[in-house]
C-alpha angles and dihedrals in degrees: 000000000000130000092261090064096067127081120276094260095051092044091052095050093045089050095052098040093083089062103037095034085221124109124180117181093163117156092003096136088244118174091180136010115269112255091231090071088073091072094054096086094153097060117138098183127031120179115185097155126142098026134111100258118153099179140026118217115239092235089078083074090066094059093107096177096052112127102170127033120181117189099153125143100023132115099257118152095175143012129221116258088237094075086074089071101066104119096188101041110129105164123037116179117181099151123149100026131110101259123148099176142021133222116249104283097182093108089057089094097171094048111130105160134034123178115196096163117156101009132123105259116151095176130039110258102245094199090076091061085069099056105112099208102030113142109168126035115183116190099156115158104014131119102251112150104180140014116241123241089247089070087095088077097056115122098195120131092199123036118187118192104149119146096025130117098254114161092169137036095196085228096187093061099031093058091057090071099113099197097040113126107155134035127180119192100154118153098020131121100258116145129222095262092053092049090045094054095049091046093051095050103033116109114245093245093067113091109211131189122190107159118163097023104092132026125256089254089059090047091053089049089055091052094046093052091073097063095105101098091199092069110109091215115030114224086206091059091051092046091053090052089048096047093055146306122230088243133263121339120267089252091055093050090046090051093053089045094053089048090047094058088064104033094035087221121108114198116192101142119149095003098129096253116170093183137018109264113249088224089073091072090075091066093058097115094039112045122096098170127034117187114189100146125142098025132110101255113156101185140014119234122245091238088075087088086070093067094092093155097051114121099176130038119180119189103149123147102022131109103266120152098171146017121222117244088243089079086082088071092071097096095169099049112127104165123042115180116187099149119147101023133110102261125147101177144008125231118259086235089076084091087073090069089086097175096051109140102164132031120180115189096150120147093026131120100261111152095171128045108258099247095186089071091066090073091061096100099185095053115128105170126031118180116197096155118144100027133115101251114150103181145009122246124238088252088071087091089070097050113123102197123126093208125035118184120191101154118150098024130116097257115166096162133035091190086229098186090066099030087061089064096060102122101205103026108126102153128043121182114190100151117155103018133121098262126148117216088246088074088073099071129189088249091056097046096042107033104032120085090228105134098173125048122176106195109153118140100033130117098283139054132250091254090052092055090047090054096054122116108261096024093118090058092049089047089055092055091045094052093045088054090050091049091055091063 
């Protein structure tokens, strides 16, 4: 299929890529990579995220100039071996797919960051241990139980393994990693003895986080173990370091603040913050992007409402239970990321964020669909994956999103009579719920404009879905969407 066969946006990006050496086909509803990409051998940046790709062609491995490759949020179950031969690749993002293994990446000699968040790994991919310049390895939300002996060869500075199934850290080998400075094993299945062993032997320069593994009693025991003043390295000292730092130093915060006044971006991701520094308030009229993800923040200060120029607010993977009403004063906010917190609701004032395009509240504690969001008329993408929602409200008929993700909830009802009326909804993701096939009514399949439905892991099989009244009409829309790409 030639370049003229794709939609205008894809055509334009393909045409420009040979000059810019950058190709972004993010959110292009791709089910396969356009054949024209094969000719773009000088690409440096390739973004294919948020599509429906189920395979990657081997010729991507011949793009020897490629520095960044983003394949996140697709449907990939495997990758070609040729991806292990990208000598200039520095950043490789394959999060939110269905991968269980990786090709050998040892020949990706420039690789610094690999993100495997939300895949299906049960074993640690040993090939990464042979990457000579790796700095950051992110394995959040997989199913890894133990670390291999080869972990001693890992060159990473930061190793993130939270939300896995670790029962062992393989301490003897992990502590041989010469460059390792940060380890996150929150929300695993590590017992007190395993933590105690690692704490007592870890060098002081390694920052470790292990929340939601052992009880408070066990944590107290770890602290008390260090009372013997004759010990050359106090376990208590290590345990305090492990339990949690107060956050970055004042000098570090001031350095970031000074940079932010020029760049309008404040980056404090993964810095151990337990609260948002008061000093940030002075940037209220300057900031456009505030990144506070992967900290331990429990509440948002009321002064957040003063950030009227902010376009992106990232607060994922913290300890938030509520947002203040003042959030509604952020009129220019376009992206709000609250994934991985403890939230059960959103304030009604969210409707005041009139420019909101994307809201991510996946992996929280929502039991009810947040109706307030429905009044956000500019919203394109709403991600509610990984919550506890059982049904959709009647107000769902008024929702304006293009893509609605509700996978891994407890849905028993789609409220199809009202969902059918959603005027902009094109993509509906309801994988891994408790839905019967009867929820996909003839009216929903024939009369709605939904062209992509993801429904794996419910209480019916693929063949049953294909036999539903109205399926042919839905399939026509699906096929038409596919032709456009």
